[in-house]
N, C-alpha and C positions, 0 to 999 in steps of 0.2 A: 504493500500500500504506500509506504514511504517512497519507494522507487518510482511508483506511478505518479505521485504528487510532484516529485522532483522533475520528472519529464514534463509535466504540465507547466511547471514554473519556467523551465527552459523555453518551452514553446511561447509562453507569454512574453518572456524577455525578447525573443526573436521578433515577435510581432511588434512590440514597442519600438525595437530598433529600426525596423522597416518603416514604421509610421514616422519616426523621428527623422530619418534620412529623406523620406519623400516629402515630409513637412507640408501637408495640405493647407494648413492655415497660412503658412508663409507665402503660398502661391496666390492668395486672395488679392493682395494689392496689385500684383502683376496682371492677374486676370482682369481686374476692373480697368486697369490702364489700357490693356490690349483690346478690351471689349467695347471701348467707347465708340459710339456711333453705330453699333450693331443693332439690328432689329430684334424685337423680343423673341421671335421664332428662332433666330440664330443663337440668342443667349440661352435658350432652353436646350438647344442641341449641343452646344460646345462642351458643357460639363459631362454630358453622356459620352461623347466621342473621346474626350480626354481620359475619362475613367476607363473606357474600353482599351484605349491605347496603353495605359499604364498596366492594365491586367495582362494584355497579350504579350507585351515586352517582357515583363517580369516572370510570367509563367513559362515563356520560352526559355528564359535563363534558368529557371528551376529544373527543367527537363533536359536542357542541352548544355548547361554550364560546365559539367565534367568533361564533355566532349570538346568544348572550346579550349579548356585548360590543357587537355591531352594533346590536342592538335598543335598548340604552340609550345608544348613541352614544359609547361609551368607546373611546379608542384604546389600543393595547397598552402604549405608553410610560407613560400615566397609570395604567394598571392595574398595571404593574410597580412603579411608585413607591408606589402605595397598598397593593398586595398585599405588597410587600416590607416596608413599615412594619408591617402587621398581623403578618407572620411574625416580624419582629424582636421585637415585643412578646411573642409566644408564646415565642420563643427565650429572652428574658430571664426569663420565668416559669419555663421549664424549667431554666435555669441556677441558679435558686433552689429547684429540686426542687418546684415548685408547678404545679398545673394552671391554665392561663390561663382567665380569665373568658370569653375569646373562644371557648373550646372547651367549657367546662362550668361553669356557675355553681352556687353553693351551693343556690340555690332549685331548680334542676333535679335536683341530687343528692337533695334532700329529697323532691321529688315522685316521683322514680324509686323510692324506698323503698316507696311505696304502690302501685306498678304490678307486675303479674305479668309483663308482657313488657318486658324491659330490653334485649333484643338489638338492636332497631332504634333505639329512643330510650331512654336517652341514649348507649348504647355505640357503635352504628353512626354515628348522627348526634346531637349534634355532636362527641362526644368524639374519634372517629377520623377520620371523613370530615367534618371541620368546615370553617369558612371559610378557615383557613390552608391545608389540604390542597387545597381547591377552587381557591384562588388559585394555588398552586404548579402544579397540573396545567394550568390555563388558560395560564399563562405558558410552561410547557414545551411545550405544544401549538403555540404560536406560534413557538417556536424551531426546531421540526422540522415544518414544515407539510406538507400533502399526505396522501394515504391511507397511504403507507408510514410516515410519522411517527406518524399516529394508531394504526396497528396496533402499532407498536413501544411506544408509550405504554400502549396497552391491555394488552399483554403484561406491561409493568412493573407496571401496576395489579393484574393477576392475581397476580403474584409477591408484591406487598405484601399482598394479601388472604389468600394462603396463609400468609404469616408471621403475620398477625393471628390466623388460625385456630389455628396452632400455639401461639402465645403464650398465647391464652386457654384452649385445650384443656389446656395444661400449666401453667396459672396457679398451681395449688396447689404442685406441686413447685418451680416457678421461684421462687415467693415464699418457700418454705422454704430453698432453696439460697442465693439471693442476699440475702434479708432486705431490710428497708427501706433499709439503707445501700447495698447493692449496686444495688438498683433506682434509688435516687437518683443514684448515680454514673453509671449508664447514661443516665439522663434528662439529667443535666448535660452529658455528652459529646455527646448528640444535640442539646442546646440550643446548644452551642458551634459545632457544624457548621452548624446552622440559622442562627445569627447571621451567620456569614460569607456564606452564600447570600443571606440577606435584604439585607445591605449591598450585595452585588453587584447585586441586583435594583434596589434604590433608586437606586444610582449609574447603572446602565444607563438606567433610565427618565428620570432627571433630565437626563442628557446629551442626550437627544432633546428633552425638553420645554424645556430651557434651554441652547441651543447655546453660549452664552457661557461655560459652565462648562468646556468642553473646553480 
């Protein structure tokens, strides 16, 4: 029973980590900025398409992540250290209430202003399902291997995608209620959680790569 509870706790930690790196609340101001001038019908469709994009990208990573690492000859320890470093950089940006360049650059934001379809790019990719989220999912997949683990992570990705849809669907009232200050506080809290997860990833990877550190 204790072992089962321990597994559930690990799954919850993984889910929180994915939510933190995707950071649906942090995407609200960007969504509102990009959606200016859009018709109401478009505003209803964009959150749905964005959530589907996030789900498809991250579920593909859950099921094909191992194959990708094997193709490039990358072992999981090296990926943990490198992915952890990337996630730490994103976390530091979040703690400054900024969007990391690893997720969304100023040039991409400017280009998006000229596009009609913003749901897939840049909202879905790379803002929400970006390099950090992909790294997090691949590492989590290796922590609970097997079909059962992949199904559990796929369910977690579905939950995250639903949260993304809700956050963007209610972006206007959320923005009005929380304001810039409230959204920044939420982003900083997510960044702090993410920083701890990132340091743990880096430490775990380095212990395998450099056994002398133990």
